[in-house]
N, C-alpha and C positions, 0 to 999 in steps of 0.2 A: 504493500500500500504506500510506503514512504516514497517510492519512485515517482508518484504522481503529484508530489508537493515540492515547492521550492525550498522547503526546510525539511531536513530529515526528521522523521517522526520518532524522536527519542529524547529522553531527558539527558542533559549534558551540562555539568557544572564546571566552569573554568575558574571561578572565583568563589569566595564566600558570598552568601547572600544576606543583605544587599552588597553589591560590589562597589568598588571605588567611584565609578561614574554615577551610580545611583545615589551614593552618599553625598556626592557633590551637588547633584540635582536637588536632593532633599534640602540641603542647606539653602539653596536659592529659593526653593518652594516656600519655606517658612517665612521668608522675607517678602514674598509677593502674593501668596494665595491665602485666602481666608482659612482659618483653622476649622471653620465649620464644615469645610469640604474634606472630611476625614478620609483616610485611606486604610484599607485592610493590610496591604503590604507595600512598603515604600521601595518597591523594586520597579524601576522605570523601563518601560518597554520600547523597543525600537521597531520590530517587525514581527510577523508571524505567518504561519500557514497551517492549515488543518487544525489539529488540536495542540499545537506547540507555539508558544510565545518565545521570542528572543529578546533579552533585555539589552540595555546599552553597553553592558560589559561582555556580551557574547554568550551568556548562559541561556541554555534551552530549557524551558520550563513547561511542564504539563499543565494545561489549562482545564480545570474542572469547573470553571465558573462561566465562561463565555461572556464576560462583561454583564453578568446576571441574565443569561439566557438570550443574548443578542446574536452571537456568531454561531448559530445553530448549524449552518452549512460549512463552517470552518473559517479561519481567519484569512482576510484579504483574498477572497476567492477571485482569481484572475478574470473570470467572466463578469462578475459584478463590478470590479474595478474598471474593466473596459467599457461596460455599458454606461457607467457613471461618467467616465472621461469623455466618451463620445457625445453624451448629452450636454456636458459642461461646455464643449466646444461649439454647440449649436445655440443653446438657450439655457440660462441659469435661473431666470425668474421673470414672471409677468404678473403673478397673482391670479389664480384661477377664477376668482370672483370679479376680476376686471376684464382680462382677455384670456380665455381658457385655452387648454392644449390637450392633445390626445392622451398623453401618458396617464393623466388623472382619470380619464374615462376608462382606460384599459384596466387600471388597477381596481376601480370600482366594479367593473364587469367581472373580474377574476374573483373578487371577494364575494360577489353574489353567487358565483359558481361553487366556491369551496366551503363557505359557511353552512352550517346545518339548516335544513328546511328547504322545501321545494316551492315555496311561495315567492312572489315578487319581492326583491330586496333592493334597497338603495343604500348608498354609503356617503359619508363625509370623511375627508382626509385631513388630518391635523399633524402635529409634530411629535407629541410624546404620549406615553400611556396615561399620565395624569390628565392631560388635555382631552384625551378620548373619553375618560370617565366623566370629566366635567361636562362635556357636550352630551354624553348619554343622559346625565341628570337633567340637563336643560330640555332635551328632546322629550324625555319621559314626562316631565312636569308639564310641558306645553300640551302634550297629547292627552294626558289624563285630567288636567286641571287640578291636580293634587300637589301637595308640597313635600310630604314625608318621604324620606329615603332610608332604606334598610340595608345594612350590610352585616356580615357574619363576624362573630368573635374570631380573633386571630387574623382578620383580613388586613391586607395592605393594598391600598388603591392609589397612593401617590403622595406628593409632598407639597401640592398647592394648598391654599387655605381650605378649600372645600374638600379636597380628597384627603387631607390630613384628618378632617373631622370624620371621615369614613374609615380611617385606619385605626386599628385596634389599640396597639400599645402606645403608651405615652413617650417612652424613651427609645431612641433619641429623637424621633421625628417630631413630636408635638410639644415637648416641655418648653414653656415660656413663649410659645408661638401664638397663643390665642389673643382675643376671643375667636371662636369658630362659629360658622353658620349654625343656626338652629334647625330643627326638624330632621336631624340625622340620628339614626338609632342603630345600635349594635345588638344583635340577638344571638342566643346560643346556637352553636353549630354541632356538626357531627365530627367527633375526634376519636375514632375507634380505639386507638391505643390507650388513651386517657379515660374515656367515659365508658367503654365496654358496651355501648348501646348498638342495637341494630339500626339500619337506616330509617325504618319506619318509626321506631321509638324516638330517635333523635329528631325526626321531622315533627312529630307531635309535640315534642318539647319546644321546638322553635315556634311552631304555630301557636301554641298556648301562650308563649311569651308575647307574641305579636298581638294576639287578641286581648290579653289582659293589660298590656302596657302601652299599646299604640292605637290599635283599631285598624283592621284591614282596609276599611273604606277611606282611610286617610293616606294610604301609601301610594305614591306614584311609581316607584321602582324598587325592586329587590335585586341587589347586586351580589353575585356569588363568584368565587374563583373555583373552577372544577378541581384544581389542585392548588392549595394555598402555597405560594412560593416563600415569601418572606415569613409567613406564618408558621413554617416548619414542614413543608411538603406534607401537609395534612390532606388526606384523600378521604372524603366522607364515605360512610358505609353504603353499600348498594341499596338503592331504593330511596335514599335521602332526597336527592335532587328531583326525582320523579314526583314524589309527593309534594315538594315545595312548588314545582312547576304547576301541578294541578291546582294547588291552593291559589297561586297567582292568577291563573286563568279564571278560576271561580270568582275571584274578587276584583277583576279588572286591573291587576297590578302588572306592570311591565317587568318581565323576567329577563335580567341582563347577565350574560356570562362574560366575566372579565377574563379574557384570554391573553392578556398582555404578556404573561410569562409562560403559560402553558400552550399557547397557540402556535401555529405555523410549523407543524410536523414534529415538534419536540417530544410529544408523548406517544408517538406511534399512530397518530391521526392528525388530520389538519388542525382539529380543535379538541381540547381536552374534554369538553362536555359530551363529545360523541361517545366516550367510554361509559357514560351514565345513561345513554339512550334517551336523552332529553333534547328538545329543540327550543332554544331560547328565542325571545322576541328581538333582542338586540345583542350584538357581540362587539366587544372592544378588542382591537388588535394593535400590537406595537412590537417592540423588541426585535424578534427574529424576522420581521417582514421585509427588511431592506438590507440585510447583511451588514449592518453597522451604520447605515445612513439614517438620519432622523426622519421617521415616518410613523404615523399611527392612524387608526381608523375607527369609526363607528359604523357598523353594518346592521341592517335589520329590516323588519317588515316595512314595506313601502309606505303604508298608511301611517305608521308611527313616525318614520323618518321625515315624511313630507308634512307633518303637522306644524313644523316651525316655519314662520314667515321668511321670505327671502331676505337675507342679510342678518338673520337671527343667529346663524352659526357660520363659522369660517375663521380665517385668520391670515395674516400676511404670508407666512411661509408654509401653510398647510398644503400638503400634496405637492411640494416643490418638484420641478421637472427632473432634477438630478436624482432626488430620493426615489421618485416614482420609477425612473429608469432602472435604478438598482433593484427595486422591488420586483419589477417585471422579470429581471434576470434571475432573481431568487426563485420565483415561482417556476420558471422554466427548469432550473437546476434541480429543484426538489422532485419535479415530475420525471424528468429525463433520467436522473440518477437513482430513482426509487428511494429517496431519503426517508420517506415514511417507514419503509421496510428497514432501512438502516437504523432508525430509532428503535425499532423492535429488536434488531440485532444487539444494539447496545444494552437494552433492557435485559435481554437473556444473558449477556456477558456479565452485567453487574450482579444479577441474582446469583449466577454461578460463582462469582468471585467474592462477593461481600454478603451474600444472603444469610450466611451462618454466623455473622459477627455477634449477634445477640447471645449465641451459645458459647462463643469463644472468649468474649470479653465482658467482665462484670459491669463495666460502665456503659455498655451498649444495651439500651432497653428495647429498641425497635429499629428495624430496617424496613423502609417502604419506598415505593416508587412506581413510576410508569414511564416507559420510553427512556429518554435520557434526562430524567428528572427524579432524583432520589434524595431521600433524607435519612440520616442516621441519628436517632434521638439518644442523647447521652444523659444518663441518670446516676444518682447515687446507688451503689450496688445494693441489690435486694429490694429496691423501691422503684417508684415511678417519679420520684422527686427530681426535677431538672438539675443538671450539673453544669452550669455555665463555665465554671473554672476548668473543667475537663475540656470543653470545646475550645476555650482560649489557648490552652496548652497544645492541643492537637493542631490548631490552625497555625500557631507559631512554628511548631516543628515542621509542618508541611511546607510552609513558605520558605523557610531557611534551607529546605532540602529540595526545592525545585518543583513543588506541587502547589497550585493555586486552587483552593476550595473555598467555600463560602459558609458564613454563619447564617442561621435562620432560627425562627421560633420566637414566640412571645417572651420566653425566658432565656433567649440566647443560648440554647442548649441543643440545637439540631445542626448537624453537619450537612450542608447542602452540596450535592454533587450534580452538576448540570453541564456535562461536556458537550462538545460538538457531536453530532450524530455520525461524523466520519472518523471518530476516534477508533484506534485499533484495539484489539484485545490485549496486545502486548503493552500498550500504554496504560490500559485499565489495570492490568496486573501490576505494573511497576508503581503506579500511583497508589494502588491499594496497599502495596507492601510498605510504602512510606507512612501511610496512615496507620497501618497495623503496628508499625514500630512506635508511633506516637502513643497509641493506646497502651501498649506494653510498658513503655517508659513511665507513663502517668500512673498506671496502676501500681507499678513497683515503688514509685515515690510515695504513694499513699499508705503503703504497708509499714 
């Protein structure tokens, strides 16, 4: 597989991490960049290909994070780069709502094709996942004439003022940032490892909370993540979303699947909600859609999307010509190279390599995942109590040994593994060995 990439698909360390050039860049960074833009690992990257990043000191690092799920098809895919460069040489901007262009229309047509549901669908293109969520809120409120918005416990929907209100945990996203908009409610979710409930039992708990605390007739939209990313790769039990979707239909609530992290082939389907057998009214898309270029979308039932008056939604850079050209290349690559099947291959390889970690390591409580989206929940041995100190140790050990993984979970206790779907089994094995070494070292230090 490595012969098809411009960088050999192997971990290779030529300096300590961070290396001298990264250390020098970090010194410059603290003098110029806000401390609020915190960083997981102060290792500065120069280029990459496939599942490997190369830092400014020449170290080759296994990337299990993909910039939080963005480079699903691999780093710096040459066809995406070529499509973007060709478009940049023709037209970089006009603003679609002033003088439109074909790329925007083509992306919207493709989204109508790949999102769940066989009804007529329309889209709006924006820049970021948070912006997509905000527009979905606006659209649902305009369509229903209602104001209340519901999201699930452990949800993450963004860092704007509105989407922070929809995000579950206060630290670090929300502390000191208020006041936040009203009529935003967080309701109990299905968390099989922690609550032990069936999907139907968890759904009734969610519905009861809505009925007793909010009132179904007040709700414009119910936002769900089919797999909660920042929340800890929480995958609700079977039947949970089916019942919630039925409840929304019965009560005139717009059911929104936030696919910003789980969408675009990452989970072994175009969209994560497909695994639950549910067709949402609206879908938000971002991250993996354009191979690293800023692009996001809201797609859904035409009658809902068209409820907003002309000029009510949009933005200067939304659906930029270069980003949409990149997205069209991404769609082509996913289909031509069968990357949805590649995500299934990665899932099988991860289960085979790390699926027994809860049996092998006392600090591992649960391993769960779908496609190239896995979580490893770290707990105090013999309990289900979150163990954030263990995760901090594991991540530090991983980064200093050339593996980039992510933190997740409302208690910062879930190791998040989200590699490119083109990652090889050899890289999965190597990265897993580094993580296993971290588990072993931490457990030994606790004894």
